[in-house]
N, C-alpha and C positions, 0 to 999 in steps of 0.2 A: 313532270310532277314526280317527287321522290316518295316512294311508298314503304310501308312495313317498317317504320322506325322503331316499333316496339321490340324488334328482335336485333337491333344493331349492337355492335360491340359495346361493352360496359366494363366498369371496374370489377364488378362481381364476377362477370363471365371470364375475364382475362386473368386477373391477379391470382386466382387460385390454381392456375394450370401447373405451376412449378412452386417448390419451396422457395420463399424469398430469403434474401441475404440478411444477415444480422450486422449490427454496427460493432466494429472492433476498436474504434477510435472516435471519441466524441469531444469536439472542442467546446470549452466553456469560457475561454478568455474573451475580453471585451473587444470591440472593433478597433482595428489598426494597432493592436498590441504587438510589441516586439518580443514578448514572452508568450510562448505557445503552451497551453495547458490542455492536455487530452486526458479524458477519463476512459479507462479501459473496462471491459465487461466483468472483470474479477474484482472490482472496487479499487483498483490501483490507479495512481495518477502518474503521468509522465510529463515532465516539464523540459522545454528546450528553448534555446535562443533562436528566434526566427531569423535573425540576421547573420547567423553562422559564426559569431564571434567566439564561441566556445567549441567550435568544431563539432564532433559527433558526441560530445558529452551530454549525458542526460541525468537529470535529478528525478528520482522516483520516490513516491510515498505510497503507502497502501495499508488497508486493513486486512488482517488475517483473523481466523477464528479457530478455536480449539474444539475438538469433538467432546471433550470432557476435561475435568480439572487435571492439570498437569500433562495434558496430551500435547502432541506435536502441533504447532501452528500450521494451519492449512489455508491455501488460497480459497476464496469464495468460488463456488462452482459456477463458472461463467456460462457453461452450457445451459443452465437453468435460470440464469438471471433474466429478469424482466427490466427493460430500460425504456424510458420515455422522457421526452422534453416536457417541461411545465407548459410551454407554449412554443409553437413554431417560430415565433418572433423573439423569443427570450430563451437563450441556451442555458437553462437551468435543468440539470439532469436528475431524474429520480431513478435509482437502481435498487432492485429488491430481489431477495432470494430467501427461501426457507431452507435453513441448513442447521444441523445439530439441534433440531426441535426448537429453533428460534426463528422468528420472522425478522430478517435483517434488511433494513431499508436505509440507503444513503442518499442524501440530497447534496449535490455538488454544484458550486457556483463561484463566481468571482465578483469582487467589488473593488472599489478604490478607497484607499485609506486617506486620512486627512492630508498627508504629504504627497498624495498623488500616486503612491506606489500600489502595486497590485497585491491583493490578498485573496487567497484561495480558501474557501470554507467547505468543509465536509461535516455533515451532521449524520452520524450513524444512530438510528433509532432501532432498538432491539426489543422485541416482544416475546415473552415466554409463552409458548404454545401449549404447554401442558395444562390440562383442565383442572387438576387438583393439587399439584405439587409445586412448591417453591423450589427454584433451582438456581444454582450458582454457575455462571458461565464465564469463559475467558475470551477476551478479544485482544488483539495485538495491533500495534501500528509500527510499520517498518519504514526506514528511510535509507535510500541507497543512492550512490552516485557512480555511474559507470558509462562506458562507451555504449552507443546505440546497439552495436552488434551483440553485446553481452546479454541483452534482454530478449533476444530472439534466436530461433534455430538457424535462420539464414539472414545475412545482412540486408538482403532485398526483401524485407518483411512484407511489403505490399502484396507479394505474390505467393505467400504461404498462409494457410489458415491460422487464426489466432490460437494461442495456447498459453497457459500460465507456466512460466519457467522460473525456477528458484535460484539459479546460479548467481545472478547479479545481486540478489538480495541477501545471501547467506551471511556476509560479514557486516553489512550495514554501515552507515556513517557513524564514526566515533564522535558522539555529541556529549555535551555536558547538560545535566538536568538542573534546573533551578525551580524550586517549589514556591508557588505563591501561597496557596492554601493546600489543604490535605489532598484535594482531588483536582487541583489546577496547577499549571506551571508552564515552563517553556523549555525547549531544547536549543542549545547554542553550539555553534561551530567553534573550532579552535581559535579563530580570529575574533571571537566575541560577538559575531553577528547572530541574530536570532533566526533560527530555521523555522520553528513553529512554536505555537503555544496550544495548550490543550485544556479542556475542562470536562469533567465527568460528573455524573450524578453524585450528590454529597455522600451517599451511603456506599460508594464504590471504594475499592482498593486499587491504587495506582502505583506502579513502580517502574523505574527504568532498569531493566534487567540486562546483565552482561550477556546472558545466554537464555534462550528459550528453544528447546529442541535443537535443531541444526542452525538456528538463526542467532546472530549476535547483535547486541546493541538495540534492544527491542523495548518499546514502550508498551507495558502490559496493563490491561484493565480487567479487574475482576468485579463482577456485579451479581448481586442476589436479586432475583425477580420473583415476585409472587405470581400465581397463575393469572395469565392474561395481562400482566403488568408490562409497561413500556418504560424504558430508560434510554437516555441519550448520551453519546460521547461526541464532543465538538472538537474538531481539529481546525486550527487556522494556520495556514502555511504562508510564509513570507516569501516575496519574490526576491530571492538573493542569488539566483543562478549567475547573474552578471553583476553582483554586488551593488544593487541599486539602493539598498538601505544603509550602505556604509559598513564599516567593520568594527566600529566602537560598540562597547557593551551598553546597550540601551534597555537591558532587561528590567531595570527599575521603572523606567517610563512605561514600558510595555505592560508591566504588572499593574499599573494604575489604570490602563485602558479597560473599559468595560467590555466584556465579551458580547458579541452581537448575536442576539437570539435568531433562530431560523427564520421567523416571519419578517423580522426587520432586515435581515440580509437579503431575503427574496425581494423585498420592496426596493432596496437599494440597487440590486442587480436589474430589476425591471426598469428602474429609472434611467440607468445607463443606456439601455437599449431603446427605451422610449425616446430619449433625446437623440440617439444616433439615427433612428429611422424617421424622425419627425420631418415633415415636409416632402417626403418622397411621393412619387406618383403612386396611384392606387390601381391595382388589378384585382378585381373581385369576380369570382365565379361561384355558382351555387352548388358546387359539389365539394363537401368538406375535405375529403382526402386530397383532391387536386389543389385546393387552396392551401392546405398544410404543406404539400410538397413545394409549391411556389414560395411560400413564406420562409420555409426552412432553407431553401437554396439561397434566397435573397439575404437572409441573416448570415448564413455561413460565408457568403461571398465577402462580407465585411471582415470576417475573422481571418480570411486568407490574404489580407493586405496588412503589412507591418510597416509602420512609419519609422523613418530613421531620424537621427538628431537634426539633420539639416532640413527637415520638412518633407523630403522626398519619401517614397515608399517602395517596398518590394512586393510584387504580386506573386503569391505562392500558388502552386498547383494542387497542394494537399498531399495526402498520403503521409509517409513517415518522414519525408524530407523537410529540411528547413526551407526558408523562402529565397535562398540564393540559387536554388535549382529552378530556373525560370525557363519555361517553354512559351515563347511569344505566341505562336499559333494557337496554343491551348488556352492560355490565360486571357487572350483577347476575347474569347467567347463570353466570359462573365464581365469583363471590363466594359465591353460595348453595352451590355444589358444594364449595368449599373449607371452608365451615362444616360440611357433612356429613362431610367427610373428616377432621375434627378440627382444622382451622386457624381456629376461630372467633376466637381471640385476634388473629390476623393480620387477619381481616376487620374486627374491631372498630376497628382503627387507621384503616381507610378511612372508617368511619362518622363519625368526627370531622370529616372533610372534608365529607361530605354534609350533616351538620347545619349546618356553617358557611356553606353556600351560601344559607341563608335570609336572612342579613344582606346587605342591599343588592341583593336579587334583583330582576331586571327582569321576571321571569316568562316564561312561554312565548310564542311568537309566535302570538297569537290575540286575539280580541275580548274580552279579560278585563276584569273590573270593576276589579281592582287587583292588582298583583303582591305586595302585602304578605302574608306568611305562606307564599308559595310557595317551593319549592326550585328553584334554577337553577344547575346545573353549567355545563358548556360549551355544551350543545346546547339548541335552542329548542323541542323537541317538546312537545306538549300533555300528554303523559303523565308528564313528568319528576317532578312532585311525588308522584303516585301511586306511581311506581316507587321513589322514595326511601322512602316510607312502607312499601311492601312489603318492601324490603330491611331496614329497621330492625326491622320486626316479625318477619321471618324470623330475623334474628340472635337476637332475644329468645327465640323459641320453641325454637331449637336450643340456646342457652346457658342459658336461664332466668335471665339476669342481671338480676334485678329492680332492683338498686341502680342499674345503668346506665340502665335504662328510666325509673326515677323521676327520676334526675338530669337527664334530657333532656325531661321531659314538657312544659315550657313551649314548647319549640320544636316538638315533635311535635303538640301540640294546636293550635298556630297553623296548622300545615300542614293538619290535619284541617278546621279552620274555614275555611281558604282554599277547599278543595274544596267545602264546604257553601255558602259564599257564591257561588261561581261557578255552582254548580248552581241555586241559588235564582234567579239572574238569568235562567235560561232557563225557569223555571216560569211560562210565559205562555200565553195562550189566543188562539185565532182569534176573529174577529168573531162567529162563531156560537156561541161559548161552549165549543167543544171544545179540548182541549189541542193545542198544536203538536206536530208529530211528534218534535221534539228536546227535548221537555219533560223537565226534570230532568237533562239531560246537561251536559257542559262546553260553554262557548261555542265557536263556530267557531274553528278554528285549524289549524296545521300538524301533520300526523300524523307525519311523518318528513322525510327530506332532500328528497323530491320536493316541488315548489312548491305542490301543491294544498292549499287550505284548505277545511274543512268540519266537519261533526259526525261524525267518523270513529269507528267502533266499536272499533278498536284503541286509540285514545286513551282512550276511556271504559272499555273492559274492563280495561286495565292500571291505570287509576286506581281503578276500583271494587275490583279485586282487592287492591291495596295498602291502600286505605282499610279494606276489610272485615277484612283480616288484622290491621291495627293496632287496629281496634275489638275484635277477639277478644283481642289482647294486653292491652288496657286492662281487659277483663273478667277476664282471668286474674289480674291483680294486684288486682282488686277496686276499681278506680278509680270514684269516685262518679258520674262522667259516662259510664261505659261503656255504660249502657243507651241513652243519647241517641245515642251514636255507632253502636251496633249497629242502632238503628232507622234512622239515616241510611243505613247500608250496605244495609239491606234495601230501603229506598225507592229508593236508587240502582239496585240490581239490578232492581227492578220496572220502573222507568222505562226502563232499558236494554233489558230484554227486550220491553217494550211497543214501543219504537222499532224493535227488530229485527223484530218482527212486522209493523209498518207498512211496513218496508223489504223485505219478502219478497214476491216477485212470481212469477207463472207465467213460466217461461222462454219467450220468444217463439217459439223454434224447436222447442219440445217442451212442449206443454201438460200433460204428465204429470210434469214436473219443476219443483221450486221453485228460485228464485234469490234468495239473500240478498245484499243490497247491502253494500258496505264502508263506505258513508256514508249517512246518513239520507235525503237527498234525491236521491241518484244513482239513476237508472233503468237498466234492463238495457241500453239502447242507448247509454249514455254511459260513457266510461272515466275513472275518477278514481284517482289515486295508483297503487299496485301491488296489484291485487286479490288476487293469489296470496299476498302477504305480509300485507296488512292487512285481508283479507276474513274470511269466516266461520271459516276455520281458526283464527284467533286466539280466536274464541269457544269453540272446542274446547279450546284450550290453557289458557284460564282457567276451564274448567268450566261456562261459561254454557250451552254445549251439551254434553250428556253423550255419551260415546263410544258408548253403546248407543242413542242417539236414532235414530229411523227416518229422519231427514233427512240423516244422515251419508252414506249412499250417493248421495243427490242432490247434496250438496256436492261429493263426489268426481267425480261424473259431469260437473257443470258445469266443474270445474277441468280435467278432461281435454278436454272438448269446446271450451271457450272460451279457456282460459288456458295451453295448452301443457304442462300437467302430463303426465308420462310415467311409465313403470315405474321410472325411475331418478332423475328430478329432479322436484321439486314446483314450482319457480319458474324459468321461462325468461323473462328480462327482455325486454320489447319493444324496448328500445334502451338504450344508456348514457345516464344522465340528463344528462351533460355532453356536448354535441354535439362540442366540440373534442376531448375525450378519445376519444369514439367514433370520430372520423375517424382519430386517431392509431392506435387499436387496429386498425382495418381496413387502414390503410396498412402497419402492421407485418406483419399476416397476409397481405396481398396479396389479400384477398378478404373478403366479409362473414363475420362471426363469430357463433357461438352463445355467449351469455353467461348462465350459470346462477347464481342467488343460492342458495348451498348451505348446508345444515345447519339453518337456522332452521325452515322449514316441514316439511322431511323429519322432523325430530325430533317434531313434532306428529303427523304421519300415522303414524309408526312406533309411537308410544304408542297412538294410537287403534286402529290395526289389531291391535296386540298384545292389547288388551283385548277386541276383537271376535273374536279367534280367527282372523284372516285372515293366517296365517303367511307365505304366499308373498309377498304385498305387503310385509309388514313386513320380512322378511328381505332383499328386494331393496333397499329403502330403507336398511336397516342397512348392507349392504355397499357400496352405491353412495356413501353418505355417508362411510363410512370411507375409501373409495378416492379420491373426487373432491373431498372437503373437506380432504384432507391432501396434503402434498407427497411426491413419489416418493422423495426422498433422505433427508429427516430427519423425516418424519411430522408436520411442523408444520401447523397449521390455517390456512386462508385463507378469505376471504369469498365469492369468486366464482370460478367455473371456466369456462374457455373451452378446448375441445379444440384450437382452432387456435393458441393462444398459450401455449406451455409455460412461458414465463418471465413471465407476467402476475402471478400470485400476489397479488391485491389484499389489503391489510390483513393481511399475513403477517409475523409470527405474529398470531393473532387471538384476542382475549380472550373475546368472547362465543361464538365458535366453539369454543374450548377447553371452555367450560362445556356447550355443547349436545352436543358429541361425548361428553364424560364422562357427561352425563345420559342420552344415548341408550344407552350401554353399560350404565349402571346400571339403566335401565328394562328392559333385557333380562333383568336378574337379579332385580329386584323392583320392584313398583309398590304404593305404599300409597295407597289411596283411602279417606279417612276412617278407619273402623275395620276396613277389609278389606285384608288383605295378600295379594298375589299373589307367589309365589316362582317364579322362572324362567318368567315369562309368555310369553317368546318368545326362547329361545336356539336357535342352530343345533343340529340333532340330533347333529351330529358331536361337540359338546362333551360328550355323554353316552356316548361310546364307552368301551369297557373300558379301565381304567387312567387315565381322565381325571377331573378334579374341577373344580367351580366353587365359589368361596369368597368370602364377604363377611365381614369381621371388624371390628366396632365402628363401622359407619357410623351417623351420627346421624340421627334423624328427630324430628318434633315430639313423638312419644310416647316417645322414648328410643332407645338404640342397638339395632341389628339385627346379628346375626351368624348365619351359617349356612354349612354345607359339604355339598355334594351330590356324591358320588363313586361312580363305576361300578367296584366292586371286582371284579366278574366279569361274564360275559355274562348271568348270571341274577340279579344282585344289585346294588342301589344302596344305599349307606349314607348316612343323613341325620342331621345334627346341626343343631339350631336353638336360638338364644338370642333370645327375643323380648321386646320392651318390654311393659309393662302396657297394657291397653286395647284389644288386638286382639280383635275380636269374631268375625272370620271369616278363616280361613286357607285358601288353596288352593296346592297344589304341582303344577306342570305338568311332566310328564316325557314328552317326545316324543323317540323314539329311531329310529335307522335300522333297516332290515330289519324293520319292523313289529313290533318288540318292544312289549309292552303290560304294564301293571301286573296282576299276578296276586293279590297279597296284601300286607298289612303284617305284618311279623314283628318280634319282640324289641322291642316298643314300651315305651319308658320315658318317663314324664311327671314332670318335676321330680325326677329321680333315682330314681323308684320304678317298679317293674314295673307295667304297667297294660294294660288292653284297649283296642284301637283301636275307637273309637266313631264315627269319621268316615265320610264317603262315599268311594266308590272307583269309578273308571271306567277305561276303557282307558288314558287318558293323564293323569288328574287325580285327586289326593287332596284331600279337603275336610274341614275340621274347624271346628266352631263353638266359640267361647270356648276357644282352645287354651291349654295350660299355657305358662309362661314358658320352660321348657327341655324340648326334645324330642330323643329319640334313637331311631331305629328303622331297620329294613331294609325295602326294597321288593323283594319277589320278582317277577321278570319271567318272561314266557313269550313264545315266538315262535310264529307260526302254523305249523301242520303243512304242510310243503311236499312231502309224499310225492305222487308222481305229477305234480309240476309240471315 
């Protein structure tokens, strides 16, 4: 029996331990858009081509404000801006700040025009905060086009805190103004294309000024507001960064278009996302902040995929990059989750891209025999080919799209053969006839962005996992060579585990604890790569070490003693891998900083502890990851967390982080291990309070869809409904509640629609059933301990 649930970790206990990060980049473009639209915290907009056709060119637009009449235009004070999404499932952004004694609030969103092109709308509402005086204020709208690097202090903007910089804005785009009415009109480029149109309150004064302070080519708005009065400026930006609307002068036609009011625009944007998310699986938890984090990550995942003209798509990782910067191992995290949530058709579009990377591949950065047959997206990591194989096989098992798999077999088998050939090259012997320690692994190479080369276990575990899953897919369709590839996968696993055994040492400072290296030849007194990321925890993630293995506590012990693992974070980086960026970060903070690589390793430990029944640890990582892997204002996921740098937010939004966050939440609700299904393996006890429910509806697995609902209908009753796929051999339902409530009995049990007897096991907090029926409905009677005399 598990006691004292009223003191277990919670959002309120954990999230306030450190200052949370702010969002410095918020995407508002629709799903699968090849134009990326990011709103920045100073009310500016940055637009880029997702497919990299314009290189690092950026189109920028933004509001500025004057402190008084005729004063220098200033960026809005991002440090004090409040940002929030209208809804986690609808990326409409509200940004507000009180500045110059005005309340300035911008609503930013995107819609589709009648011709299908993208339109960006910004509605700036301004309220005079003076209680008795009417006041005239000045607001400006700037337009700029420059290289990415011109907008930031450092080209690798992900790893420096946000700041407003004027350099790229000073000259502005040279545009031509065309007036529709006194306070409305458009601005056009030299080629005649419309860049934007504007509309202000009828009593406003609007001019296109050659110069305002240090800025040139500025759209200037002057408005008189009575005390407490609110007026609005509407900017509609056209998607012309890759000339989608043509170059002809369409200003006459545009002038005839009605301006879309704010509420109508919100309705249209909502409709786009309602249609995009319709029919997806449901994951519902009774804690609003966790639900918001899940829904925000899900929505943002669709924004990180850009469709190409041929119907294929690029999966972006996020951050400042366009979507040609593809890290397979990273993006697979969210693509796999999207498949499980019912978006396998969207994921399929990205697989065309991955398959195409075999053509002309230069292979990973390592001592490979040949690149022929390998997959090579953007990144050089040794595990790329294995990660692509795993992603392809994952899609097959979720979709059972045999036709697609067979159509791409020639490419897939070449990749499998590449793995085999590279492994065969390392099957060599020492002079005494014994196998080398790296026998049957991939050749020495780069494991990730850190410069170290070696026979890293992460590279091989990821490659083995992808290869083995593809071998299973080949067996599932009855491919004649499936036995050959299955034997190869088994041999790879054996070689890998043998190498791990040889790289396991007694910890020098504690002879009672074993230490597993992250690289075959690296000894305990040598540091290679980032052990907390690429060490034995990844062997846990791939199942090469089972969660129940007795070495798991020793791995945890080593992580805590040697590698700064704590009760909140699994990975504290020893330093920023780029020294120049590290210096910039510390200069910004004014002191040394702590830098945590968040959500990757925490996800692994959370799942491991959940399966081991170590709730306290699992829930601490659950809430710490939810809090410190997401931003305070919009709940978007980022890659690294520094308590000293609120505006750092590296790689935000973050594709792989989206997947890991969603997977962590889903792992709380169910874990499928082969034929064994755990329902609610580790949810907060508060989620089973009276009147609350946890629900999963139609989530895909390799065995089929899973649906269940667990609801506390009264203080003494929990109602359970389950629809399970075929092939589940063992089922466990874990019910841990506050106030020491325990399971008393199973009542009103129905199996596949028929009244039946409960034949499973029952303990204080767990129900177990062998070979469960596909459909189950029952009630769980609860009892509380007798507290008389307490």
